C-alpha positions, -999 to 999 in steps of 0.1 A, spaced: -282 -447 -106 -252 -456 -85 -229 -442 -111 -245 -408 -105 -238 -408 -67 -201 -397 -69 -211 -368 -91 -239 -358 -68 -214 -359 -39 -190 -336 -57 -217 -312 -66 -230 -311 -30 -195 -305 -16 -189 -278 -42 -221 -260 -33 -213 -263 4 -180 -246 -2 -194 -218 -24 -219 -209 3 -188 -199 24 -195 -224 52 -170 -251 44 -148 -267 71 -118 -250 57 -112 -217 74 -115 -184 55 -80 -169 55 -95 -134 54 -112 -141 88 -86 -162 104 -55 -171 85 -35 -186 114 -36 -221 101 -20 -212 67 17 -215 76 44 -209 50 67 -237 42 94 -248 17 98 -284 6 121 -302 -18 107 -333 -36 121 -351 -66 141 -322 -79 116 -295 -73 114 -268 -46 79 -256 -36 70 -226 -15 35 -230 -2 12 -219 26 -20 -237 17 -33 -207 -3 -8 -203 -30 23 -222 -41 53 -216 -64 74 -245 -76 110 -241 -90 129 -269 -108 164 -277 -97 175 -296 -128 185 -293 -156 182 -256 -145 161 -234 -123 127 -223 -136 92 -217 -123 72 -247 -135 42 -241 -112 24 -212 -97 -8 -225 -83 -39 -209 -67 -46 -235 -40 -78 -217 -31 -94 -224 -64 -72 -253 -76 -62 -233 -108 -27 -234 -122 -16 -199 -133 14 -208 -153 9 -219 -189 45 -217 -202 81 -215 -188 102 -184 -191 136 -174 -177 136 -165 -140 151 -131 -148 172 -111 -173 200 -87 -166 218 -65 -191 253 -55 -183 284 -46 -204 262 -43 -234 246 -77 -234 214 -92 -221 218 -123 -199 191 -148 -193 189 -163 -158 176 -199 -157 147 -212 -177 138 -244 -196 129 -251 -232 112 -278 -253 76 -272 -243 55 -283 -273 28 -256 -271 25 -225 -249 -12 -228 -241 -6 -251 -211 21 -271 -194 16 -308 -188 35 -323 -158 48 -352 -179 65 -328 -203 86 -313 -176 110 -342 -172 119 -339 -209 126 -302 -210 161 -289 -215 181 -261 -200 177 -229 -220 207 -227 -244 204 -189 -245 207 -187 -207 243 -178 -196 236 -185 -160 228 -218 -144 214 -227 -110 242 -238 -86 223 -241 -53 197 -226 -29 192 -218 8 161 -213 29 153 -194 61 129 -170 78 119 -137 63 142 -109 73 132 -72 76 139 -51 46 140 -19 66 141 -8 102 108 1 119 107 19 153 71 12 163 47 38 178 24 14 197 4 42 212 -9 50 177 -18 14 168 -49 -7 175 -28 -38 179 8 -49 178 20 -60 143 48 -85 135 79 -72 119 95 -87 99 64 -106 86 60 -143 94 70 -166 66 98 -182 47 125 -171 22 143 -191 -4 174 -178 -22 185 -194 -55 221 -187 -67 229 -187 -104 265 -187 -116 279 -180 -151 284 -209 -174 319 -219 -183 315 -206 -219 301 -173 -208 334 -155 -204 318 -120 -203 299 -130 -172 327 -147 -153 327 -139 -116 291 -126 -116 265 -143 -95 227 -137 -96 207 -146 -66 169 -148 -70 150 -143 -38 115 -155 -30 93 -149 1 60 -165 10 40 -153 39 19 -169 66 -18 -163 63 -23 -148 29 -18 -158 -8 12 -135 -14 46 -142 -29 75 -117 -33 105 -119 -56 136 -98 -63 171 -103 -75 207 -95 -64 236 -92 -87 270 -99 -70 301 -88 -88 329 -111 -77 350 -102 -108 380 -79 -108 362 -54 -131 334 -29 -128 301 -37 -145 272 -14 -154 237 -29 -150 219 -12 -178 185 -29 -172 169 -59 -156 136 -78 -156 132 -95 -122 99 -113 -129 87 -130 -161 56 -151 -160 36 -165 -189 2 -167 -174 -31 -183 -184 -52 -157 -202 -84 -148 -184 -104 -144 -216 -103 -156 -252 -109 -131 -281 -100 -136 -317 -103 -98 -323 -83 -71 -306 -96 -52 -276 -89 -19 -259 -93 -32 -224 -84 -68 -218 -94 -88 -187 -61 -96 -170 -53 -125 -148 -70 -122 -114 -38 -111 -96 -28 -79 -78 9 -70 -86 28 -43 -68 64 -33 -64 83 -10 -40 95 10 -70 63 31 -70 60 69 -72 36 95 -87 9 118 -74 -22 97 -79 -27 87 -42 -37 53 -56 -20 19 -60 -27 21 -97 3 43 -100 25 12 -94 15 -3 -127 28 27 -146 64 24 -132 74 -12 -130 46 -37 -137 40 -45 -174 13 -67 -190 25 -75 -225 20 -99 -254 40 -131 -252 60 -133 -285 65 -171 -281 28 -177 -277 21 -186 -314 -11 -206 -307 -31 -180 -288 -66 -175 -300 -61 -137 -305 -55 -134 -342 -29 -106 -340 -13 -121 -309 -14 -88 -291 -33 -100 -261 -13 -92 -229 -7 -127 -215 27 -122 -200 38 -103 -168 71 -86 -166 85 -65 -137 112 -40 -147 119 -3 -144 107 22 -170 142 33 -176 176 23 -164 188 16 -137 222 20 -154 240 13 -121 278 8 -118 287 -22 -96 324 -23 -86 344 -54 -77 331 -70 -45 299 -50 -47 262 -59 -52 231 -45 -68 196 -52 -55 165 -48 -77 132 -36 -65 108 -61 -49 77 -75 -66 47 -88 -47 20 -110 -64 -13 -113 -45 -35 -141 -58 -73 -136 -57 -98 -164 -49 -127 -146 -67 -136 -114 -85 -157 -98 -57 -145 -62 -53 -148 -61 -15 -130 -94 -11 -102 -83 -34 -99 -51 -15 -98 -69 19 -69 -90 5 -50 -60 -6 -55 -42 27 -43 -73 46 -13 -74 23 -3 -38 34 -8 -46 71 16 -76 66 44 -61 44 41 -25 56 26 -27 91 36 9 99 4 18 80 -16 7 110 -2 37 130 -30 62 130 -23 93 151 -49 120 156 -33 152 143 -37 189 139 -24 210 110 -12 241 129 -16 273 109 10 293 127 45 283 139 55 311 164 64 298 198 31 310 215 9 293 188 28 260 189 28 258 227 -9 267 228 -16 240 202 3 214 223 -18 223 253 -50 220 233 -39 186 219 -34 174 255 -68 187 266 -87 171 237 -67 139 233 -50 147 200 -17 131 195 3 149 168 10 184 154 21 192 119 33 228 113 13 234 82 21 250 48 18 288 51 26 287 88 60 302 85 77 269 92 107 262 69 126 229 74 152 242 49 163 268 74 190 250 93 205 280 109 215 274 145 189 298 158 161 281 139 173 246 149 176 256 186 141 271 186 124 240 172 145 217 194 131 236 224 95 234 210 99 197 203 111 192 239 80 210 251 57 189 229 74 156 239 72 165 276 34 166 271 33 134 251 26 151 218 44 143 185 55 173 165 67 178 129 64 200 99 55 203 62 78 206 32 72 208 -5 96 190 -27 84 188 -63 59 210 -82 83 240 -77 111 255 -97 144 262 -80 166 274 -109 203 276 -111 205 246 -133 191 224 -106 157 216 -121 151 184 -141 160 185 -178 133 165 -195 136 148 -230 121 167 -259 83 168 -258 81 157 -221 71 178 -191 76 171 -154 47 154 -137 39 184 -116 48 210 -142 81 219 -125 105 199 -103 140 201 -90 163 172 -97 171 152 -65 205 145 -80 214 182 -85 234 202 -61 202 217 -47 186 183 -43 216 168 -25 217 199 -2 180 197 4 181 162 18 211 170 39 190 197 55 161 173 61 184 148 78 200 176 98 168 192 109 151 160 121 181 147 138 189 179 157 154 189 167 140 155 175 110 160 151 91 127 150 67 133 121 71 148 87 47 157 59 64 156 25 42 172 -2 49 168 -39 71 139 -33 94 126 -61 70 117 -90 94 98 -112 107 126 -134 138 117 -154 167 141 -160 190 145 -190 215 168 -172 251 155 -172 263 181 -147 243 170 -117 266 151 -92 238 127 -82 235 110 -116 254 106 -148 227 112 -173 192 102 -184 196 64 -179 204 64 -142 185 96 -132 152 79 -122 168 51 -102 191 74 -84 165 100 -75 141 73 -63 169 58 -42 176 92 -27 140 97 -15 133 61 -5 165 59 15 154 90 34 120 76 41 135 44 54 158 63 76 128 82 90 109 49 96 139 35 115 138 66 138 101 64 145 94 95 123 58 92 111 55 100 73 26 116 56 32 116 19 5 122 -8 21 95 -30 23 57 -29 54 53 -8 39 28 17 64 0 10 93 24 16 81 37 50 53 61 44 21 56 66 -5 78 51 -15 94 18 -46 113 7 -79 94 11 -88 109 -22 -101 145 -25 -101 177 -45 -86 205 -24 -111 231 -37 -139 210 -23 -130 223 12 -139 257 0 -175 246 -6 -203 255 19 -200 235 51 -231 213 45 -218 201 11 -185 192 26 -201 167 50 -215 145 23 -185 147 0 -163 138 29 -182 106 35 -181 98 -2 -143 103 -3 -139 79 27 -163 53 11 -144 54 -22 -109 56 -7 -112 26 15 -116 -1 -12 -78 -5 -14 -67 14 17 -73 7 54 -88 37 73 -54 45 87 -38 48 53 -56 79 41 -61 114 55 -89 139 50 -90 176 56 -111 198 80 -107 236 72 -111 251 107 -99 283 91 -104 294 55 -87 272 30 -83 283 -6 -113 306 -5 -150 300 3 -152 326 30 -172 322 62 -196 297 46 -168 272 41 -150 274 74 -158 264 110 -142 293 128 -155 306 152 -158 270 162 -184 276 190 -208 291 164 -208 260 143 -209 231 168 -234 210 148 -212 210 117 -180 206 137 -196 176 155 -207 161 122 -172 163 108 -158 147 139 -184 120 137 -178 114 100 -140 110 105 -137 93 139 -166 71 130 -147 59 99 -113 56 118 -99 82 93 -77 110 107 -79 144 91 -57 175 90 -76 198 113 -61 229 99 -63 261 120 -50 279 150 -69 260 177 -91 229 183 -116 245 206 -126 280 217 -151 274 245 -159 247 271 -187 234 248 -164 231 219 -138 213 241 -164 188 253 -176 181 217 -140 174 205 -133 153 236 -165 133 231 -155 120 196 -118 116 204 -128 95 234 -152 75 213 -124 67 188 -99 58 214 -123 35 233 -132 16 200 -98 21 183 -93 -16 176 -125 -19 156 -125 16 141 -90 11 126 -102 -22 111 -113 -28 76 -144 -11 62 -172 -31 45 -190 -8 21 -227 -8 29 -243 23 13 -225 53 -3 -236 88 7 -258 104 -20 -277 131 -1 -310 113 -5 -312 93 27 -289 72 50 -254 60 42 -235 34 61 -201 17 66 -193 -14 87 -160 -19 104 -151 -56 109 -124 -74 129 -132 -111 136 -103 -114 160 -114 -85 182 -139 -86 211 -160 -60 192 -165 -79 159 -181 -50 141 -190 -14 144 -217 0 121 -219 37 114 -252 50 99 -255 86 88 -286 106 79 -280 135 55 -317 146 55 -335 171 75 -359 146 89 -356 115 111 -350 83 92 -363 50 105 -359 17 86 -349 -19 89 -313 -22 76 -300 -55 64 -262 -59 66 -239 -88 58 -218 -97 88 -198 -125 72 -165 -108 78 -172 -103 115 -167 -140 119 -200 -144 135 -222 -172 122 -254 -180 142 -262 -148 161 -250 -113 167 -254 -91 198 -260 -55 187 -260 -24 209 -271 10 197 -252 42 206 -236 24 236 -270 12 250 -282 -23 259 -275 -52 235 -301 -71 216 -295 -105 198 -303 -110 162 -302 -143 143 -279 -145 113 -295 -160 82 -279 -184 58 -267 -154 37 -247 -142 67 -271 -112 72 -289 -96 101 -317 -71 98 -318 -44 125 -341 -14 130 -322 19 127 -333 53 138 -312 83 129 -320 119 138 -319 146 111 -284 155 99 -269 131 125 -257 95 129 -261 64 150 -235 37 158 -239 0 166 -214 -23 183 -217 -59 170 -204 -88 192 
């Protein structure tokens, strides 16, 4: 009997931890105790923060020999690979790595001491340095649009490992490759990128690179082949991301590759096609010339390790990642899409924004605004309007379409045979037109003082075969150069405090907001139908995005058809619908493009808008916080979302909507785990008195909710 006691103890502790009430804090609720550190021990360097660790050998060469999920205790690495590869001057060079592993299914610690430096590697580790994380771009904060101050650069540690060419690698003499790693405080995230320094007397051309190579433990075992494999439980993203999907999945198509491991001969999958290896590399190129004394930097890769498969928890982790490595996404200004750009309309809109509490104006598409008009008269006019807006505390900017148009004159992308531009048509950013276009953007913003910009049809990744465009030499360097053109512009904007709205995944390069997820023609549907679809879009769009990362649309005036049944003007004649749209959006912490000529047309309309703007600003800290998905709108009853911020005084804010024409009363059970509350919760309805509710062992409270027909109720949880 006594021999069973240790096993019983282990089972008890395991169950205790699974129930989510262990003594170890949950990093998603409070990650302050998980500090990043770098240690050297017995010839190994380990980056760790108590949630994840990565260990690199120092001898006989540099190689990742451990990548551990400390939350579950699982080792992710099953085999050692080179730390990177770089192809220049017609030859691929391996960077680091060890060989001699008996099998590639797993890596035993006792094997490591007997491994040898990779004989095919032409670069060997010569040393490393450590320090604090440095900022990768400048960010001029707009604190008035943020629920809380965010650290920049992120808190954490950086390690840089330098590899130099071996004596017998004459073709690589004078070249250094630095492999950089970052690990962050408070979340299981590690970043990696490479720098190639040319200290030789000759120019080199970096044809291609692979900056991350990891042979990972497979998540499933199948003898037969499958169409959709279960991949390791990681989220991988790079800042080399483009495309019009408004989703992070677009990142996988450009630089993140899950492929079979050709050295994994003992995998169960009979044809050895199971994707068990991660590589991070560009689709094409970069084909970059690096002159003597110059350097080349790859894109950056971030690997976020998950502690389980729960969709909400994985989404919370991804959202925390963005707030950490791209904190400008927490800026969430309330904005109007102004339909007209004449002086009188702009000044009236500024005054209406002041009266309602709106914070920003975008001169909309179809308004007559043209950022490509850099004539002195146009620049002077908008400089004067900007001065007026700024004097009232209102940000102002405009809309411009880049891709999905044809400019002609030999300036459009020339695609390979059988391929079409992503948006049907697109100018090449490296053409004479493209170079001139960006000069105009820089000029217009700098001269007028515009401090926000909406860039539609952003660069989607089209390659270009033209050899006469001054911004690239041919196909091989066209994607890299075009992406660098647009990302450099976005970073410049971020450094000036210019807020960027871009319907593509440019967050890691300075953008703050993309589409929450919608079909434009839906805003031509009858008003009643728009309400429910709007809440569905928000519910679906906030699994991977924070509320501040996605915009919605409110057609105050007619938008792509639909007539009077689809629009809100005259506003005073549709106050119930206008109020519902305001409640949907501000209750979700999601800002919309209120597109029209005015925000109010009567005292009653003004008071309605002010009511919901004031509600949002009063509770901004919790409304901009993460959304827990309670019940999706389906038109058959209530739907609900729960905002949570365990570090805020208001721990939660529950929005409950009723899409029916009758009052709905029911007892609603919600999980309050991510509020950080454990024993009891104090709940107030619609700003009324508070009532205490006991939290059960499943972290739930049950509260009675009453929601009037076609309306909503809100509940503050403390």
